C-alpha positions as CSV (number, residue, x, y, z in Angstrom):
1,M,58.9,-79.5,-64.6
2,K,58.3,-83.2,-64.2
3,K,61.3,-85.3,-65.1
4,I,60.4,-88.6,-66.7
5,L,62.4,-91.6,-67.9
6,V,60.8,-93.5,-70.8
7,T,62.5,-96.8,-71.8
8,G,61.6,-98.3,-75.1
9,A,61.4,-94.8,-76.3
10,A,61.7,-95.7,-80.0
11,G,59.0,-98.4,-79.7
12,F,55.4,-98.1,-80.9
13,I,53.9,-97.2,-77.5
14,G,57.0,-95.3,-76.3
15,F,57.1,-93.1,-79.3
16,H,53.4,-92.1,-79.1
17,L,53.6,-91.6,-75.4
18,I,56.6,-89.2,-75.7
19,K,54.7,-87.2,-78.4
20,K,51.8,-86.7,-76.0
21,L,53.9,-86.0,-72.8
22,I,56.4,-83.7,-74.4
23,T,53.9,-80.8,-74.6
24,N,52.8,-81.3,-70.9
25,D,55.5,-79.4,-69.1
26,C,57.7,-82.5,-68.8
27,F,61.4,-83.2,-69.3
28,I,61.7,-86.5,-71.1
29,Y,64.8,-88.7,-71.1
30,G,64.2,-91.5,-73.7
31,V,66.2,-94.7,-73.8
32,D,66.1,-97.5,-76.4
33,N,68.6,-100.1,-77.6
34,L,67.2,-100.0,-81.2
35,N,67.6,-103.7,-81.6
36,D,66.8,-105.5,-84.8
37,Y,63.9,-107.6,-83.7
38,Y,62.1,-105.6,-86.4
39,D,63.4,-103.1,-88.9
40,P,65.5,-100.5,-86.9
41,K,64.8,-98.0,-89.7
42,L,61.2,-97.7,-88.5
43,K,62.5,-97.0,-85.0
44,S,64.9,-94.4,-86.3
45,D,62.1,-92.7,-88.3
46,R,59.9,-92.5,-85.2
47,L,62.8,-90.7,-83.5
48,K,63.1,-88.3,-86.4
49,V,59.5,-87.3,-85.8
50,L,60.6,-86.4,-82.3
51,G,63.5,-84.3,-83.6
52,I,66.2,-87.0,-82.9
53,N,67.9,-86.7,-86.3
54,K,71.5,-87.5,-85.6
55,S,73.0,-91.0,-86.2
56,T,72.3,-93.2,-83.1
57,N,75.0,-95.8,-83.7
58,K,77.0,-94.8,-80.7
59,Y,75.9,-96.3,-77.4
60,A,75.1,-94.0,-74.5
61,E,75.6,-90.8,-76.5
62,E,73.0,-88.3,-75.4
63,L,71.2,-86.7,-78.4
64,K,69.2,-83.5,-77.9
65,S,66.0,-83.1,-79.9
66,T,66.1,-80.4,-82.5
67,K,62.3,-80.1,-82.2
68,Y,61.8,-80.2,-78.4
69,S,64.2,-78.6,-76.0
70,N,62.9,-80.8,-73.2
71,L,63.7,-84.2,-74.9
72,I,67.0,-86.1,-74.7
73,F,67.5,-89.6,-76.3
74,A,70.2,-92.1,-75.7
75,K,70.8,-95.5,-77.5
76,E,71.3,-97.9,-74.6
77,S,70.0,-101.1,-73.1
78,I,68.3,-101.4,-69.7
79,C,70.5,-104.4,-69.3
80,N,73.4,-102.0,-68.8
81,R,73.1,-101.6,-65.0
82,D,76.0,-99.1,-64.7
83,Y,74.6,-96.8,-67.3
84,L,71.2,-96.8,-65.7
85,F,72.6,-96.0,-62.3
86,K,74.6,-93.1,-63.8
87,I,71.6,-91.5,-65.4
88,F,69.3,-92.0,-62.4
89,A,71.9,-90.3,-60.2
90,K,72.4,-87.5,-62.7
91,E,68.8,-86.8,-63.6
92,S,66.8,-87.5,-60.4
93,F,63.7,-88.7,-62.2
94,D,60.3,-88.1,-60.8
95,Y,58.6,-90.8,-62.9
96,V,59.7,-93.8,-64.8
97,I,57.8,-95.5,-67.5
98,N,59.4,-98.9,-68.4
99,L,58.2,-100.0,-71.9
100,A,61.5,-101.6,-72.9
101,A,61.1,-105.3,-73.3
102,Q,61.7,-108.1,-75.8
103,A,58.3,-108.4,-77.4
104,G,56.5,-111.2,-79.2
105,V,55.0,-114.5,-78.1
106,R,56.2,-116.7,-80.9
107,F,59.8,-115.3,-80.9
108,S,60.1,-116.3,-77.3
109,I,59.9,-119.9,-78.4
110,E,62.8,-119.4,-80.8
111,N,65.0,-117.1,-78.8
112,P,64.2,-117.4,-75.0
113,Q,67.5,-115.9,-73.8
114,S,66.6,-112.4,-75.1
115,Y,63.5,-112.4,-72.9
116,I,65.5,-113.3,-69.8
117,D,68.0,-110.6,-70.6
118,S,65.6,-107.7,-71.3
119,N,62.4,-108.6,-69.5
120,I,63.9,-110.0,-66.3
121,I,67.5,-108.7,-65.9
122,G,66.8,-105.3,-67.5
123,Y,63.6,-104.9,-65.6
124,F,65.4,-105.8,-62.3
125,N,67.9,-103.0,-63.1
126,I,65.0,-100.5,-63.4
127,L,63.6,-101.6,-60.0
128,E,67.0,-101.3,-58.3
129,C,67.4,-97.8,-59.7
130,C,64.0,-96.8,-58.4
131,R,65.0,-98.1,-55.0
132,Q,68.4,-96.4,-54.9
133,F,67.0,-93.2,-56.4
134,P,63.4,-93.0,-55.2
135,V,60.8,-92.0,-57.8
136,K,57.2,-90.9,-57.4
137,H,55.8,-93.6,-59.6
138,L,57.1,-96.5,-61.7
139,V,54.7,-97.5,-64.5
140,Y,55.6,-100.6,-66.5
141,A,54.2,-102.6,-69.3
142,S,52.7,-106.0,-68.5
143,S,50.6,-107.9,-71.0
144,S,47.2,-109.5,-71.5
145,S,49.2,-112.7,-72.4
146,V,49.6,-113.4,-68.6
147,Y,46.0,-114.7,-68.7
148,G,47.1,-117.6,-70.9
149,N,44.2,-119.7,-72.3
150,S,41.8,-118.7,-69.5
151,I,38.2,-119.7,-70.4
152,K,36.8,-117.2,-68.0
153,V,35.9,-114.0,-69.7
154,P,36.3,-111.1,-69.5
155,F,39.8,-111.3,-68.0
156,E,39.9,-109.6,-64.6
157,E,42.9,-108.5,-62.6
158,S,41.7,-110.7,-59.7
159,D,41.9,-113.8,-61.9
160,M,44.6,-116.4,-61.2
161,V,47.4,-116.1,-63.8
162,D,49.7,-118.9,-62.8
163,N,49.6,-120.8,-66.1
164,P,51.4,-118.8,-68.8
165,I,51.7,-120.6,-72.2
166,S,54.7,-118.7,-73.5
167,L,58.0,-117.4,-72.0
168,Y,57.0,-113.9,-72.9
169,A,53.9,-114.2,-70.8
170,A,55.9,-115.8,-67.9
171,S,58.4,-112.8,-68.1
172,K,55.5,-110.3,-67.8
173,K,54.0,-112.2,-64.9
174,S,57.5,-112.2,-63.3
175,N,57.6,-108.4,-63.7
176,E,54.4,-108.0,-61.7
177,L,55.7,-110.2,-58.9
178,M,59.0,-108.4,-58.8
179,A,57.2,-105.1,-58.6
180,H,55.1,-106.3,-55.7
181,V,58.2,-107.2,-53.7
182,Y,59.8,-103.8,-54.3
183,S,56.6,-102.0,-53.5
184,H,56.2,-104.0,-50.3
185,L,59.8,-103.8,-49.1
186,F,60.8,-100.4,-50.3
187,H,57.4,-98.5,-50.7
188,I,58.0,-97.8,-54.4
189,P,54.7,-96.9,-56.0
190,T,54.4,-99.3,-59.0
191,T,51.6,-99.8,-61.5
192,G,51.6,-102.6,-64.1
193,L,49.5,-102.2,-67.2
194,R,48.2,-105.3,-69.0
195,F,47.9,-104.0,-72.6
196,F,45.5,-105.6,-75.0
197,T,46.5,-105.8,-78.7
198,V,47.4,-102.2,-79.3
199,Y,47.2,-101.1,-83.0
200,G,47.6,-98.0,-85.1
201,P,50.0,-95.8,-87.1
202,W,53.7,-96.4,-86.6
203,G,52.8,-99.8,-85.2
204,R,55.0,-102.9,-84.9
205,P,55.7,-104.9,-88.1
206,D,55.6,-108.2,-86.2
207,M,51.9,-107.6,-85.3
208,A,49.4,-109.5,-87.5
209,Y,47.4,-106.5,-88.7
210,Y,50.6,-104.8,-90.0
211,N,51.8,-108.0,-91.8
212,F,48.3,-108.5,-93.2
213,A,48.3,-105.0,-94.8
214,K,51.7,-105.6,-96.4
215,L,50.7,-109.0,-97.8
216,I,47.2,-107.9,-99.0
217,I,48.7,-104.8,-100.8
218,N,51.2,-107.1,-102.5
219,G,48.7,-109.7,-103.5
220,K,50.1,-112.4,-101.4
221,K,48.4,-114.9,-99.1
222,I,47.7,-114.1,-95.5
223,N,47.8,-116.9,-92.9
224,V,44.6,-117.0,-90.9
225,Y,44.9,-119.2,-87.9
226,N,42.1,-121.2,-86.3
227,D,39.9,-120.4,-89.3
228,G,39.8,-116.8,-88.2
229,K,38.0,-117.7,-85.0
230,L,40.5,-115.9,-82.8
231,S,39.2,-112.9,-80.9
232,R,41.3,-110.0,-79.7
233,D,40.5,-106.9,-77.7
234,F,41.9,-104.5,-80.3
235,T,42.7,-101.1,-78.7
236,Y,43.7,-98.0,-80.7
237,I,47.1,-96.4,-79.7
238,D,45.7,-93.0,-78.8
239,D,43.2,-94.5,-76.4
240,V,46.1,-96.5,-74.8
241,I,48.3,-93.4,-74.4
242,D,45.5,-91.5,-72.7
243,G,45.1,-94.5,-70.4
244,I,48.7,-94.6,-69.5
245,I,48.8,-90.9,-68.7
246,N,45.8,-91.2,-66.4
247,V,47.6,-93.8,-64.4
248,L,51.0,-92.0,-64.4
249,W,49.8,-89.0,-62.5
250,S,47.9,-91.0,-60.0
251,P,50.1,-93.5,-58.2
252,S,48.6,-95.8,-55.7
253,S,48.5,-94.6,-52.1
254,E,51.4,-95.1,-49.7
255,E,49.4,-97.7,-47.9
256,I,48.9,-99.7,-51.1
257,P,51.8,-98.7,-53.3
258,Y,51.3,-101.6,-55.8
259,E,48.6,-101.9,-58.5
260,I,47.8,-103.8,-61.7
261,Y,45.3,-102.6,-64.3
262,N,44.0,-104.0,-67.5
263,L,44.2,-101.4,-70.3
264,G,42.0,-102.2,-73.3
265,K,38.8,-101.5,-75.0
266,G,36.7,-104.1,-73.3
267,S,35.0,-105.7,-76.4
268,P,36.8,-108.4,-78.3
269,I,36.6,-108.6,-82.1
270,E,36.9,-111.8,-84.1
271,L,40.0,-111.9,-86.4
272,S,37.8,-112.5,-89.5
273,V,35.9,-109.2,-88.8
274,F,39.2,-107.3,-88.3
275,I,40.5,-108.7,-91.6
276,S,37.3,-107.8,-93.5
277,T,37.5,-104.2,-92.1
278,L,41.1,-104.0,-93.2
279,E,40.1,-105.3,-96.7
280,D,37.4,-102.6,-96.9
281,C,39.9,-99.8,-95.9
282,L,42.4,-101.0,-98.5
283,S,39.7,-101.7,-101.1
284,I,41.4,-105.1,-101.8
285,R,40.2,-108.6,-101.0
286,A,42.7,-110.8,-99.2
287,I,43.9,-114.1,-100.4
288,K,43.5,-116.3,-97.3
289,K,45.2,-119.5,-96.2
290,Y,43.4,-121.1,-93.2
291,L,45.7,-122.8,-90.7
292,P,45.3,-124.4,-87.3
293,M,46.2,-122.6,-84.0
294,Q,49.8,-121.6,-83.6
295,Q,51.9,-122.8,-80.7
296,G,51.9,-120.4,-77.8
297,D,48.8,-118.5,-79.1
298,V,45.5,-118.0,-77.3
299,E,42.0,-118.2,-78.7
300,K,40.6,-115.0,-77.1
301,T,41.6,-111.9,-75.2
302,W,38.9,-109.9,-73.5
303,C,39.8,-106.9,-71.3
304,G,37.8,-106.6,-68.1
305,T,37.5,-102.8,-67.6
306,H,35.7,-102.5,-64.3
307,K,38.8,-102.0,-62.1
308,Y,40.4,-99.4,-64.3
309,N,37.1,-97.5,-65.0
310,S,36.3,-97.4,-61.3
311,R,39.2,-95.1,-60.8
312,F,40.0,-93.5,-64.1
313,P,37.9,-92.4,-67.1
314,F,38.6,-94.6,-70.2
315,T,36.5,-93.7,-73.2
316,E,37.1,-95.3,-76.6
317,K,37.6,-92.3,-78.8
318,V,38.6,-94.2,-81.9
319,D,36.4,-97.2,-83.1
320,L,37.8,-100.1,-85.1
321,K,37.0,-98.8,-88.6
322,S,38.3,-95.4,-87.9
323,G,41.4,-96.8,-86.3
324,I,42.2,-99.1,-89.2
325,K,41.6,-96.2,-91.6
326,E,44.2,-94.2,-89.8
327,F,46.6,-97.1,-89.8
328,V,46.1,-97.7,-93.6
329,K,46.5,-94.0,-94.3
330,W,49.8,-93.9,-92.4
331,Y,51.0,-97.2,-93.9
332,L,50.4,-96.1,-97.5
333,S,52.1,-92.8,-96.9
334,Y,55.1,-94.3,-95.1
335,Y,55.8,-97.0,-97.6
336,N,54.6,-95.1,-100.7
337,D,52.3,-98.1,-101.5
338,K,49.1,-97.7,-103.4
339,P,46.2,-100.2,-103.2
């Protein structure tokens, strides 16, 4: 049985990843600090779906799932170096998937320290643990934000990414550089995944589409930046999870233990189109307030898929309309709202 550490286990991607891995002859050890960057209740409710029903107020307490005998969860931060060393020594993980990070571009302008703590120091702790207790593969979350305001599209992994426009993006670029050093010096197989605007059920409330749904349902104005002429490579959560798992079981060779891949659909959609699709699925017209570009934001993201697809199959199983329908269905059920 493969032993896997998943950090950020109560997060949007971590939760869905565990749901998929848990039935694949894996032992999963999930870690999350359950911070209040967005509503911790949503994180707790995700854990309940995984059978983690007991109160998670106590740090470092290991909670066994009542639904899956091969799942343990602990509330803890990856900034706690001593704790990480303890569980790495005890569990001897085969694989590590580091999704724990302080998310959000705009929040990094308001609260930069949290990004240094989690995305730099916490990530360094993960690398050190993988060095001291060797693993078969470390997969970690990077971000499409590393491309900044690049005018060259689509974004390719070979592009220069030396001009981030937010601290969040800078922290993710730093993760890639740190991984390169550890792969080079200590032969740790590492793969960074640059995610492109992941959406779907159980998503993050700080994401625009989630906030749009809430405001539209409640008859309030939505802020549409740059006149809706922003484009994003929206990628449905199930497709992203399949993409992660493809990579997880196929670490780079010993000769080249370091790799970076874009992970996205490969076809950007204008924000105005996304909003109109959301309106159709809700059967409600949005009240729109058009505003200029936000500080730290980018005009377009476009995932270059050639490198990933040359090694792994990536097929979009869920198109935009179907994906938004699934999100709306979940949202209305979860919040008991009716359009």
